[in-house]
C-alpha positions in Angstrom: 8.9 -12.0 12.7 9.7 -9.1 10.3 11.3 -9.7 6.9 13.0 -7.2 4.6 13.4 -9.4 1.5 10.5 -10.5 -0.7 8.8 -13.7 0.5 8.0 -16.1 -2.3 4.9 -18.2 -1.4 3.7 -20.6 -4.1 0.8 -22.3 -2.3 -2.2 -21.3 -0.2 -0.7 -23.3 2.7 2.4 -21.1 2.5 0.2 -18.0 2.6 -1.5 -19.4 5.7 1.9 -19.9 7.3 2.5 -16.1 6.7 -0.5 -15.1 8.8 0.5 -12.6 11.5 3.9 -12.0 10.0 5.1 -8.5 9.3 6.7 -7.9 6.0 9.0 -4.9 5.4 9.7 -2.2 5.5 10.0 -1.2 1.8 12.4 1.4 0.5 11.5 5.0 1.0 9.5 6.9 -1.6 9.9 10.7 -1.8 6.9 12.8 -2.6 7.6 15.5 -5.2 5.4 18.3 -6.4 5.6 17.0 -10.1 4.3 13.6 -8.8 1.5 15.3 -6.9 0.6 17.4 -10.0 0.7 14.3 -12.2 -1.6 12.4 -9.8 -4.0 15.4 -9.8 -4.1 15.3 -13.6 -4.8 11.6 -13.8 -7.5 11.7 -11.1 -8.8 15.2 -12.0 -8.4 16.2 -8.3 -6.9 19.6 -8.4 -7.8 20.7 -4.9 -5.6 23.7 -4.0 -4.0 22.1 -1.0 -2.4 19.6 -3.4 -1.4 21.7 -6.4 -1.4 25.4 -5.5 2.0 25.9 -3.8 1.4 29.6 -3.1 -2.0 29.2 -1.6 -0.9 26.0 0.3 2.0 27.9 1.8 -0.6 30.2 3.5 -2.8 27.2 4.4 -3.0 25.0 7.4 0.1 22.9 6.7 2.4 25.6 5.2 3.0 23.6 2.0 1.2 21.3 -0.3 0.3 17.8 0.7 -0.1 14.7 -1.3 -3.5 13.1 -2.0 -4.3 10.4 0.5 -5.3 8.2 -2.5 -1.9 8.8 -4.0 -0.2 7.3 -0.9 -2.7 4.4 -1.0 -2.0 3.8 -4.7 1.6 3.0 -3.8 0.5 -0.1 -2.0 0.6 -2.5 -4.9 4.1 -1.5 -5.9 5.3 -1.6 -2.3 3.7 -5.1 -1.9 5.8 -6.3 -4.9 8.9 -5.3 -2.8 7.7 -7.4 0.1 6.1 -10.4 -1.6 6.7 -12.0 -5.0 3.4 -12.9 -6.7 4.9 -15.0 -9.6 4.4 -18.2 -7.6 0.7 -18.0 -8.4 -1.3 -18.4 -11.6 -2.8 -15.0 -10.7 -3.3 -12.6 -7.9 -6.0 -10.0 -8.1 -6.7 -6.9 -6.1 -10.2 -7.5 -4.8 -10.5 -4.2 -2.9 -10.0 -2.6 0.5 -11.9 -2.7 3.7 -11.0 0.1 6.2 -8.8 2.8 4.9 -7.6 5.8 7.0 -5.3 8.7 6.5 -4.2 9.7 10.1 -1.5 12.1 9.1 -0.9 14.3 6.0 1.9 13.5 3.6 3.8 16.7 2.9 5.6 17.5 -0.3 9.2 16.5 0.0 8.5 13.9 2.6 9.4 10.2 2.5 7.0 7.2 3.0 7.5 3.5 3.2 5.2 0.6 4.0 5.1 -2.4 6.3 2.5 -5.1 5.7 1.0 -7.9 7.8 -0.9 -10.7 6.3 -3.8 -10.7 8.8 -6.2 -13.3 7.3 -6.1 -16.1 4.7 -9.4 -17.6 3.8 -9.1 -20.6 1.5 -12.1 -21.3 -0.8 -11.3 -25.0 -1.3 -10.3 -25.0 -5.0 -6.7 -23.8 -4.8 -7.7 -20.2 -4.3 -7.9 -18.0 -1.3 -8.8 -14.5 -0.2 -6.0 -12.7 1.6 -6.4 -9.7 3.9 -3.2 -7.6 4.4 -2.9 -4.7 6.7 -0.8 -2.1 5.1 0.8 0.7 7.2 2.4 3.6 5.4 5.0 5.3 7.6 6.3 8.8 7.1 9.9 9.5 7.9 10.1 11.2 11.3 6.4 11.1 11.8 4.9 9.2 14.7 1.4 8.6 13.3 1.0 6.5 10.1 0.3 8.4 6.9 -2.2 5.7 5.8 -3.5 2.4 7.2 -5.4 0.1 4.9 -6.8 -3.4 4.8 -6.1 -4.6 1.3 -7.9 -7.7 0.0 -6.5 -9.9 -2.7 -7.4 -13.2 -4.3 -4.7 -15.7 -5.1 -5.0 -18.8 -7.3 -2.4 -21.6 -7.4 -1.1 -22.9 -10.7 -3.3 -25.8 -11.9 -6.3 -24.7 -9.8 -9.7 -23.7 -11.1 -10.2 -20.0 -11.3 
């Protein structure tokens, strides 16, 4: 089953029912050079392949590419397009397991995300750890731009934190 509208789980049992379900895709996001430059400024990662358009034009890709971590950082916003989190007292980003960047993301390109809830581990007090596989697709690109296993912690209203 694939869904394109946000799912609205409110209990751990409803999250468990979503295991194995693909959510998405999201809307497309276009990568612009001003966005790349802003990300470089925020992260202090000014590697030439990202920010020096002239040098990058003569480089291996013929143009600048976005930071892999920039693409990964779109994950939380994309997840909000796919799943509403307001049904829980709180949901927290706990981290990532495996993260890979199989294909560069070129300036001017578009990316979107699909997500599959791959594992829900209840901890017995109205909370659970959720593993979601996020696949970032580039428009017209066969390989994913990024694949990441995101880990979140969800707590139901009225449950102990």
